[in-house]
C-alpha positions in Angstrom: 16.1 11.4 -8.6 13.5 14.0 -7.6 12.9 16.5 -10.4 12.8 20.2 -9.4 9.3 21.6 -8.8 8.0 25.1 -9.1 8.5 27.1 -5.9 6.7 30.2 -4.6 9.9 32.3 -4.7 13.2 32.1 -6.7 15.0 31.0 -3.5 13.6 27.7 -2.4 13.6 26.7 1.3 16.6 24.3 2.0 14.2 21.6 3.1 16.0 18.8 1.4 19.4 20.3 0.9 22.6 20.4 2.9 22.4 24.2 3.4 20.3 23.8 6.5 22.4 23.3 9.7 22.1 20.1 11.6 21.1 20.7 15.2 23.2 18.8 17.7 21.6 15.5 18.7 21.5 16.5 22.4 20.0 19.9 21.7 16.6 20.1 23.6 13.6 20.9 21.5 12.4 24.5 21.6 8.8 24.7 22.9 7.9 25.8 19.3 9.2 22.6 17.9 8.0 20.1 20.5 5.7 18.3 18.0 4.3 14.8 18.5 5.0 12.2 15.8 1.2 12.0 15.2 1.0 15.7 14.5 4.0 15.6 12.1 2.4 12.6 10.4 -0.9 14.5 10.0 0.9 17.5 8.5 2.8 15.3 6.1 -0.5 13.6 5.1 -2.0 17.1 4.3 1.1 18.0 2.3 0.7 14.9 0.1 -3.0 15.3 -0.2 -2.3 18.7 -1.8 0.7 17.6 -3.8 1.4 13.8 -3.9 5.0 14.2 -5.2 6.1 16.6 -2.4 9.1 15.8 -0.2 8.4 13.9 3.0 8.1 15.9 6.2 9.7 14.5 9.4 11.0 15.8 12.7 14.6 15.9 11.6 13.9 18.0 8.5 11.7 20.4 10.5 14.4 20.8 13.1 17.0 21.5 10.4 14.7 24.1 8.8 14.0 25.8 12.1 17.7 26.0 12.9 18.3 27.5 9.4 15.7 30.1 9.9 16.7 30.9 13.5 20.3 31.4 12.4 19.4 34.2 10.0 19.3 37.9 10.9 15.8 38.7 12.1 15.0 41.0 9.1 16.2 38.4 6.6 14.2 35.6 8.3 11.1 37.8 8.3 11.5 38.3 4.5 11.7 34.6 3.9 8.4 34.1 5.7 6.7 37.2 4.2 7.5 36.4 0.6 5.7 33.1 0.9 2.8 34.6 2.8 2.5 37.2 0.0 2.1 34.3 -2.5 -0.6 32.9 -0.3 -2.4 36.3 -0.4 -2.3 36.1 -4.2 -4.0 32.7 -4.0 -6.7 34.1 -1.8 -7.3 36.9 -4.3 -7.6 34.4 -7.1 -10.3 32.5 -5.2 -12.2 35.6 -4.4 -12.0 37.2 -7.9 -15.4 37.0 -9.6 -13.8 37.4 -13.0 -11.6 34.2 -12.5 -13.1 30.7 -12.9 -10.8 28.8 -10.7 -10.3 25.1 -11.7 -12.5 23.1 -9.3 -9.8 20.6 -8.2 -7.4 23.6 -7.5 -10.1 25.4 -5.6 -10.7 22.3 -3.4 -7.0 22.0 -2.6 -6.7 25.7 -1.9 -9.6 25.5 0.5 -7.7 22.8 2.5 -4.5 24.8 2.4 -6.2 28.0 3.6 -8.2 26.1 6.3 -4.8 24.9 7.7 -3.0 28.2 7.5 -6.0 30.1 9.1 -5.7 27.9 12.2 -3.9 29.5 15.1 -3.1 26.2 16.9 -1.6 24.0 14.1 1.6 22.0 14.0 3.5 25.0 15.4 1.3 27.5 17.1 1.2 30.8 15.3 1.6 32.8 18.6 5.3 31.8 18.7 7.4 34.6 17.2 8.6 33.8 13.7 8.9 30.0 14.1 5.1 29.8 14.6 4.7 30.5 10.9 7.3 27.9 9.8 4.8 25.1 9.2 2.5 27.5 7.3 5.3 28.6 4.9 6.6 25.1 4.6 3.1 23.9 3.6 2.9 26.7 1.0 6.3 25.8 -0.3 5.8 22.0 -0.6 2.2 22.3 -2.0 3.0 25.1 -4.5 3.4 22.9 -7.6 -0.3 22.0 -7.2 -1.2 25.7 -7.7 1.7 27.1 -9.7 0.2 26.9 -13.2 -3.1 28.4 -12.2 -1.5 31.1 -10.2 0.7 32.0 -13.1 -2.3 32.2 -15.5 -4.2 34.3 -13.0 -1.2 36.7 -12.6 -1.1 37.1 -16.4 -4.9 37.5 -16.6 -4.7 40.3 -14.0 -2.0 42.1 -16.0 -4.1 41.8 -19.1 -7.2 43.1 -17.4 -5.3 46.1 -15.9 -3.5 47.1 -19.1 -6.4 46.5 -21.6 -9.3 47.4 -19.3 -11.7 45.4 -21.5 -15.5 45.6 -21.0 -17.6 42.5 -20.2 -18.3 40.0 -17.5 -15.9 37.5 -16.1 -16.4 34.9 -18.8 -16.1 37.5 -21.6 -12.9 38.9 -20.0 -11.3 35.4 -19.8 -12.3 34.6 -23.3 -10.7 37.9 -24.6 -7.6 37.1 -22.6 -7.3 33.6 -24.0 -7.8 34.9 -27.6 -5.1 37.5 -27.2 -2.7 35.0 -25.8 -3.5 32.5 -28.6 -2.9 35.3 -31.2 0.5 36.0 -29.6 1.4 32.3 -29.8 0.3 32.1 -33.5 2.3 35.2 -34.3 5.4 33.8 -32.6 5.0 30.5 -34.5 4.7 32.4 -37.8 7.9 34.3 -37.1 9.7 31.1 -36.3 8.5 29.6 -39.6 9.7 32.7 -41.5 13.1 32.6 -39.9 13.5 28.9 -40.8 12.5 29.5 -44.5 15.1 30.6 -47.0 13.9 33.0 -49.7 17.1 32.7 -51.7 19.5 29.8 -52.5 22.2 29.3 -50.0 25.6 29.8 -51.6 28.7 28.1 -50.4 31.8 30.2 -49.9 33.4 28.7 -53.1 30.3 29.7 -55.1 30.0 33.3 -54.1 27.8 35.3 -56.4 30.0 38.4 -56.0 33.3 38.9 -57.9 36.0 41.3 -56.7 38.0 42.8 -59.5 
């Protein structure tokens, strides 16, 4: 059974679930979804290059997802797309931030993700309203576990940098951030140990040290 993976939003795309409607078998493909098997296979290969444990991409799943998105009210569908594109912008900011030393394997995968998203003529051409971004947001969704941990660390680092406003170069800022987080972990562990330690004997109910007269 596939274990749940981190997703870019709290509401995952219904790519593998039964929530997405099944298009009728005789429904003609929309021009936006007229994709060749070779193009779908290439997209699937990119997904699994970025995250080997991702779900497989095929024509049926893409059609189901397109039908699900198309059935939404326009504003709601736009929100689904925009939320994932916003996470992509956070990844771009992480790559461009001189204070953040992005892990090299993550950087290499991100470069490939961005190279795909920045194409206008990819699996589904971006010029097609709404559905033209479906492959982009699906790639972000399926590849997200490859970036989730670093993205979360970067988000926490940015919050630290904004609140503390420490001085120093990028390496010094990251070192100060790590020290503060380690200190917080040590303090938490100390509190747990204190709560688990009994400073006085534990009395059973029948051995109460108090006497009522």
